[in-house]
C-alpha positions as CSV (number, residue, x, y, z in Angstrom):
1,M,-1.4,-13.4,-17.5
2,E,-3.3,-15.0,-20.4
3,K,-4.9,-12.8,-22.9
4,K,-8.3,-14.1,-22.2
5,S,-8.0,-12.8,-18.6
6,F,-7.8,-9.2,-19.7
7,N,-10.8,-6.9,-19.5
8,P,-12.7,-7.3,-22.8
9,L,-12.4,-3.6,-23.4
10,I,-8.7,-4.1,-23.9
11,H,-9.4,-5.5,-27.4
12,E,-11.3,-2.4,-28.3
13,L,-8.4,-0.3,-27.2
14,I,-6.0,-2.4,-29.3
15,D,-8.3,-1.8,-32.3
16,Q,-8.4,1.9,-31.7
17,F,-4.6,2.1,-31.4
18,R,-4.1,0.2,-34.7
19,A,-6.6,2.6,-36.3
20,G,-4.5,5.6,-35.1
21,K,-7.1,6.8,-32.7
22,L,-4.9,6.3,-29.6
23,S,-1.3,7.1,-29.1
24,R,1.0,4.5,-27.4
25,R,0.9,6.6,-24.2
26,E,-2.9,6.8,-24.3
27,F,-3.2,3.1,-24.8
28,V,-0.9,2.3,-21.8
29,R,-2.8,4.8,-19.7
30,Y,-6.2,3.4,-20.4
31,A,-5.0,-0.2,-20.3
32,A,-3.5,0.4,-16.8
33,L,-6.9,1.8,-15.7
34,L,-8.5,-1.4,-16.8
35,G,-6.1,-3.4,-14.6
36,V,-3.2,-4.2,-17.0
37,S,0.2,-3.4,-15.6
38,A,2.2,-0.7,-17.2
39,A,5.0,-3.2,-17.8
40,V,2.7,-5.6,-19.7
41,A,0.5,-3.1,-21.6
42,P,3.0,-2.1,-24.3
43,S,3.4,-5.8,-25.3
44,L,-0.2,-6.0,-26.3
45,I,0.4,-3.6,-29.1
46,G,3.8,-5.0,-30.1
47,C,5.8,-2.3,-28.3
48,A,8.7,-2.8,-25.8
49,P,8.3,-1.2,-22.4
50,E,9.9,2.2,-22.1
51,G,13.1,2.2,-20.1
52,G,12.9,3.6,-16.6
53,G,16.1,5.6,-16.9
54,P,19.2,5.1,-14.7
55,R,18.6,3.4,-11.4
56,T,20.4,4.3,-8.2
57,T,22.6,1.5,-6.9
58,P,23.1,0.7,-3.2
59,S,26.7,2.0,-3.5
60,E,25.4,5.4,-4.8
61,L,22.8,5.7,-2.1
62,T,23.2,8.0,0.9
63,R,20.8,7.5,3.8
64,G,20.0,10.0,6.5
65,G,19.4,13.7,6.7
66,V,16.4,15.9,7.0
67,L,14.7,17.5,4.0
68,R,13.6,21.1,4.9
69,V,10.8,22.5,2.9
70,A,9.3,26.0,3.0
71,A,5.5,25.5,2.9
72,P,2.4,26.9,4.5
73,I,1.3,25.0,7.5
74,H,-2.5,24.9,7.4
75,K,-5.0,23.8,10.0
76,V,-5.5,20.1,9.4
77,T,-8.4,18.0,10.7
78,H,-10.1,15.6,8.2
79,P,-7.9,14.6,5.2
80,A,-11.0,14.1,3.1
81,Q,-11.7,17.8,3.5
82,F,-8.4,19.0,2.0
83,T,-9.0,21.8,-0.5
84,W,-5.3,22.6,-0.9
85,A,-2.5,20.5,-2.2
86,V,0.1,21.7,0.4
87,P,-1.4,20.0,3.4
88,S,-1.8,16.8,1.4
89,N,1.9,17.0,0.5
90,Q,2.7,16.9,4.2
91,M,0.1,14.4,5.3
92,R,0.8,11.9,2.5
93,Q,4.1,11.3,4.2
94,V,2.1,9.8,7.1
95,G,-0.9,8.4,5.3
96,E,-1.1,6.8,1.8
97,Y,-3.3,6.1,-1.1
98,L,-4.7,3.0,-2.7
99,T,-3.1,4.0,-6.0
100,W,-0.6,6.5,-7.4
101,T,-0.5,8.2,-10.8
102,D,3.0,8.8,-12.1
103,G,4.4,11.7,-14.1
104,E,3.4,10.0,-17.4
105,N,-0.2,9.9,-16.2
106,I,-0.1,6.1,-15.7
107,T,-1.9,4.8,-12.6
108,H,-0.3,2.0,-10.5
109,P,-1.4,0.0,-7.4
110,Y,-0.1,1.3,-4.1
111,L,-2.0,0.0,-1.1
112,L,-3.8,-2.1,-3.6
113,E,-2.2,-5.2,-4.9
114,N,-4.2,-4.9,-8.1
115,W,-7.7,-4.3,-9.4
116,E,-10.1,-5.7,-11.9
117,A,-13.0,-4.0,-13.8
118,S,-16.0,-5.6,-15.4
119,G,-16.5,-5.2,-19.1
120,D,-19.3,-2.8,-18.5
121,L,-17.2,-0.8,-16.0
122,L,-19.9,-1.1,-13.3
123,T,-18.1,-3.5,-11.0
124,W,-14.6,-2.9,-9.7
125,T,-12.7,-5.5,-7.6
126,L,-10.0,-4.0,-5.3
127,N,-7.4,-6.5,-4.0
128,L,-5.5,-5.1,-1.1
129,K,-1.9,-5.6,-0.2
130,Q,-1.5,-7.8,2.8
131,G,0.8,-7.3,5.8
132,V,0.8,-3.5,5.6
133,M,0.8,-1.9,9.1
134,F,-0.4,1.5,10.3
135,N,2.2,3.3,12.4
136,N,0.3,2.4,15.6
137,G,0.6,-1.3,14.9
138,D,-2.8,-1.9,13.4
139,E,-3.0,-3.9,10.2
140,F,-4.4,-2.3,7.1
141,N,-7.5,-4.1,5.8
142,A,-10.8,-3.8,4.0
143,D,-12.5,-2.2,6.9
144,D,-10.2,0.8,6.6
145,V,-11.0,1.1,2.9
146,I,-14.7,0.9,3.5
147,F,-14.6,3.3,6.4
148,T,-12.6,5.8,4.4
149,M,-14.8,5.6,1.4
150,N,-17.9,6.2,3.5
151,E,-16.2,9.3,4.9
152,W,-15.8,10.5,1.3
153,L,-19.5,9.9,0.6
154,N,-20.7,11.5,3.9
155,R,-22.3,14.8,3.1
156,D,-21.6,16.0,6.6
157,V,-17.9,15.6,6.0
158,G,-18.1,17.8,2.9
159,S,-15.3,16.2,0.8
160,S,-14.6,17.1,-2.8
161,L,-14.6,13.4,-3.3
162,L,-18.4,13.4,-2.8
163,G,-18.8,15.2,-6.1
164,M,-16.2,13.0,-7.9
165,V,-16.6,9.5,-6.5
166,G,-20.2,10.1,-5.3
167,A,-21.2,10.8,-8.9
168,Y,-21.1,7.0,-9.6
169,L,-20.8,5.3,-6.2
170,S,-23.1,5.2,-3.2
171,P,-22.4,3.7,0.3
172,T,-24.6,0.7,-0.5
173,G,-22.4,-0.1,-3.5
174,I,-19.4,-0.9,-1.3
175,E,-19.1,-4.6,-0.6
176,K,-16.6,-6.3,1.7
177,V,-15.7,-9.8,0.4
178,N,-13.0,-10.5,2.9
179,D,-10.3,-8.7,4.9
180,Y,-8.3,-8.0,1.7
181,Q,-10.9,-7.6,-1.0
182,V,-13.5,-4.9,-1.6
183,I,-15.9,-4.7,-4.6
184,L,-17.4,-1.4,-5.8
185,H,-20.8,-1.7,-7.5
186,L,-21.2,1.5,-9.4
187,D,-24.4,3.3,-10.3
188,Q,-23.0,4.2,-13.7
189,P,-19.9,3.2,-15.8
190,E,-16.7,5.0,-14.9
191,I,-13.1,4.2,-16.1
192,G,-11.4,6.8,-13.9
193,V,-11.9,4.9,-10.6
194,P,-8.1,4.1,-10.1
195,E,-7.1,7.7,-10.8
196,H,-9.8,9.0,-8.5
197,L,-8.3,6.8,-5.7
198,F,-5.2,9.1,-5.9
199,H,-7.2,12.3,-5.6
200,Y,-5.3,14.3,-3.0
201,P,-7.9,14.1,-0.2
202,A,-8.1,10.3,-0.6
203,L,-5.7,9.3,2.1
204,I,-6.7,6.0,3.7
205,L,-7.7,6.3,7.4
206,N,-7.4,3.9,10.3
207,H,-11.0,3.0,11.0
208,R,-10.2,2.0,14.6
209,T,-8.7,5.3,15.7
210,F,-9.9,8.1,13.4
211,E,-12.5,10.3,14.9
212,G,-12.4,13.4,12.6
213,D,-9.0,14.9,13.4
214,F,-6.0,13.3,11.8
215,I,-3.5,15.4,13.9
216,K,-5.0,14.0,17.1
217,A,-4.7,10.4,15.8
218,P,-2.1,10.5,13.0
219,H,-2.2,6.8,12.3
220,G,-1.3,6.2,8.7
221,T,0.6,3.5,6.7
222,G,3.2,6.0,5.4
223,P,6.9,6.1,6.0
224,Y,6.9,9.0,8.5
225,T,5.2,9.9,11.8
226,I,4.3,13.3,13.1
227,E,6.6,14.6,15.8
228,T,5.3,18.2,15.8
229,Y,2.4,19.9,14.0
230,S,1.9,23.6,14.8
231,E,-0.4,25.5,12.5
232,G,1.3,28.5,10.9
233,E,4.7,27.3,12.1
234,I,6.1,23.9,11.5
235,C,5.3,20.3,10.6
236,R,8.1,18.0,11.7
237,L,8.1,14.4,10.6
238,V,10.4,11.6,11.6
239,R,11.2,8.3,10.0
240,R,9.4,5.1,10.8
241,A,11.6,2.1,11.6
242,D,9.0,-0.4,10.5
243,Y,7.7,0.9,7.2
244,W,6.4,-1.8,4.8
245,Q,8.5,-0.9,1.8
246,T,12.2,-1.5,1.3
247,G,14.8,0.5,-0.7
248,V,17.3,-0.5,-3.3
249,D,19.7,-1.5,-0.5
250,D,17.0,-3.9,0.8
251,Q,16.6,-1.9,4.0
252,S,13.4,-0.3,5.2
253,L,12.4,3.0,3.6
254,P,12.4,5.9,3.8
255,Y,16.0,7.0,3.1
256,L,15.7,10.2,5.0
257,D,15.7,10.6,8.8
258,G,12.9,13.2,8.6
259,M,11.3,16.1,6.9
260,E,10.5,19.6,8.1
261,F,7.9,21.8,6.5
262,I,8.5,25.4,7.7
263,D,5.9,28.2,7.3
264,M,7.8,31.2,6.0
265,G,4.8,33.2,5.0
266,T,3.8,34.1,1.4
267,E,6.6,36.5,0.3
268,M,8.9,34.8,-2.2
269,A,12.1,36.7,-1.7
270,P,12.8,35.6,1.9
271,Q,12.2,32.0,0.8
272,V,14.6,32.2,-2.1
273,A,17.2,33.8,0.2
274,A,16.8,30.9,2.6
275,L,17.1,28.5,-0.3
276,Q,20.3,30.1,-1.5
277,S,21.8,30.2,2.0
278,G,21.1,26.5,2.6
279,E,18.6,27.2,5.4
280,I,16.0,25.2,3.4
281,D,16.2,22.7,0.6
282,M,13.0,23.2,-1.3
283,I,10.0,25.5,-1.7
284,D,6.5,24.1,-2.0
285,F,4.3,26.7,-3.8
286,S,2.1,24.1,-5.4
287,D,-1.2,25.8,-4.4
288,S,-0.3,29.3,-5.5
289,P,2.1,29.5,-8.5
290,R,3.9,32.7,-8.2
291,P,5.2,34.5,-11.3
292,D,8.0,36.1,-9.3
293,V,9.7,32.7,-8.8
294,Y,10.7,32.9,-12.4
295,D,12.1,36.4,-12.1
296,P,15.7,36.1,-13.2
297,R,16.7,38.8,-10.7
298,L,16.1,36.2,-8.0
299,H,18.4,33.7,-9.6
300,R,22.1,33.4,-10.2
301,P,22.9,34.2,-13.9
302,G,23.8,31.5,-16.4
303,R,21.6,28.7,-15.1
304,G,18.9,27.1,-17.2
305,T,15.3,26.5,-16.2
306,Q,14.7,23.2,-14.6
307,D,11.4,21.8,-13.4
308,A,12.4,19.6,-10.4
309,G,8.9,19.3,-9.1
310,R,9.0,15.6,-9.3
311,Y,12.4,15.0,-7.9
312,G,11.4,16.5,-4.7
313,S,9.2,13.3,-4.6
314,L,6.9,14.6,-1.9
315,D,5.0,11.4,-1.8
316,G,6.9,9.8,1.0
317,Q,10.4,9.5,-0.6
318,Q,9.6,5.8,-1.2
319,R,10.9,5.5,-4.7
320,P,14.7,5.2,-5.0
321,H,16.8,8.2,-5.8
322,G,20.4,9.0,-5.0
323,P,22.0,12.1,-3.6
324,E,21.7,13.8,-7.0
325,A,17.9,13.7,-6.8
326,L,17.7,15.8,-3.7
327,P,18.1,19.6,-3.9
328,K,21.5,20.7,-2.7
329,Q,22.6,23.8,-0.8
330,G,23.1,26.7,-3.2
331,K,21.2,25.0,-6.1
332,D,19.3,27.2,-8.6
333,P,16.2,28.3,-6.7
334,E,13.9,27.6,-9.6
335,A,15.0,24.0,-9.6
336,C,13.9,23.6,-6.0
337,V,10.3,24.8,-6.2
338,F,7.9,21.9,-5.9
339,R,5.3,22.1,-8.6
340,P,3.4,18.8,-8.7
341,G,1.3,17.8,-11.7
342,P,-2.5,17.4,-11.2
343,V,-3.5,14.2,-9.6
344,G,-6.8,12.5,-9.4
345,T,-8.4,14.7,-11.9
346,R,-11.4,13.4,-13.8
347,L,-10.5,11.7,-17.0
348,P,-11.7,12.7,-20.4
349,R,-14.1,10.1,-21.6
350,L,-12.3,7.0,-23.0
351,P,-13.1,6.8,-26.7
352,L,-15.0,3.6,-26.5
353,S,-18.4,2.9,-27.9
354,S,-21.5,4.6,-26.3
355,R,-22.7,1.2,-25.2
356,V,-20.0,1.2,-22.6
357,L,-19.8,4.9,-21.5
358,R,-22.7,7.2,-21.5
């Protein structure tokens, strides 16, 4: 990509980095939001990309197995109405987002191939991945994106995305260019658009089959399908054979055969006991952090604190990780509590000139 093809605001970001007003991480974060890949962004300020850490090799990879997670099983109808993270952790195994924000707060394309923003941040061009299929055989396209966004902006749906995305986008501002390109014409400048597309209720819906209840027509682009969903009891997911992403072994993802989310109530002690006995592999308490999970009396002595919230990877198990990345039977309970970081939150205003952001 030639320098002249970058969003003009990138040059302002470079100046602010050189003036000491932005850290390296802040520069990469904002450059990514403006459409520069996280791999390229550091080179614009003379830095090498950070290493991604050790990668799992095919010989180290173990496929198969079912991940068992203790988690509340809520009533689910419309994903855009999610007000809790727990049901989104379950349904994001079946449906997916246009983007994803990683643990370093850097946003990447997901169902999007890439995006471009105009210099005034009023026009956003979303280029969709091609050849992605829903689990019922329908192809993902621009009509699904437009339908889903209109659901977000529908007051009758009552989505939290109405207050977030609806603050700068109206239904008339969504333009279909072709089957794989959508342009958003905003009512006011906003740099946080890519992050907002990963807000937890922002699962992309199949416009052909969705009629208000995702459980009745659970057609998503994700790596699992719903085998059983019983409110207050269990959510059982099984692996798709035709998922669109492949793993480090060049075979179709996911690596697991399935996932089970088991409602064990709200008392922590029985869940910790189940974890220690190997009855479950993880605890998802992301919506209600419980102080008693840190009570040393619940843990075996001599083990350090470990935040394994991210290596549970409850985003579909798409990114490669070997056996060491999944909780093992008898592992320290604190290391198996899923505590995801905030996603899709509104950004603090980018420190650009007032002529760009009001």
